Residue, then its C-alpha position, 0 to 999 in steps of 0.5 A: m261435471r255436467t253432462e247434456r245428452i241432445n237428441p233433436p226430434e228432427l233426427s232419427p231416434p238414437t238407439g245405443f248412442s247419443h246424437a250429441v253430448a255437451v260436457t262441462g267439466t275440468r278434466v278430459v281423459f283420452l282413452a286409448g284403443q282397447t281390444a279383447l287383450d287379457t292381462d298377458g296381452k292375448v286377444v281372448g274370446e272367439t266371437l264378437p260379443d265375447q270380444f266386445g265385452r272384453a274390450l269395453t271392460n278394458l276401456l272402463t278399466a282404464l276410465r275408472a284408473a283415471g277416476g272416472v265412470p261410464a257416465d263420464l264418457a263423452r265419446v266412443t268409436v268402435y272399430a269393427t272388422d265385420i259391420a255385417d256381424y256387428r249389425a247381426h249382434a247389435r241387440e246383444l252388444g247393446g245389452i253388454w253395453r248397458e250391463l257394464a256401462g249403463r244407459d248414459y250412452p256417449a256420442m258413438a260411431v261404428i267404423g268398418v276396418a280391414r284389420l286391427w293391430d292384433e290379427q285375432a282382435l274383431v273390435e276395438l273401442d277408444g274414446f274420451a271422457v270429461l270429469a268433474 
């Protein structure tokens, strides 16, 4: 797989994402939305950072099961029930991302939502990856 992260100088410098990702590969993996569910199907974590870490771990577990690695992620969408809380924890969330997924950032968006499927869930991540 060949991945090119594109960050034009005409746009503001990206922090924790890439403006565009061009990928050449042979297999596209679509990743379902993941929240902070444990193996019993219960939401774990009281804080947004706790739930973000678990949701990202779940997303990466699905990706690895499909044969991918974090650098294969081309696009990730984050759905948050409280954008102000997300912004307040942005630095910590970035650290969690780097610890679990590294510094090869996909194209990303954060979208505010009224609530998620599980009422206790504060954040959900979905995305897609392109594998060699």
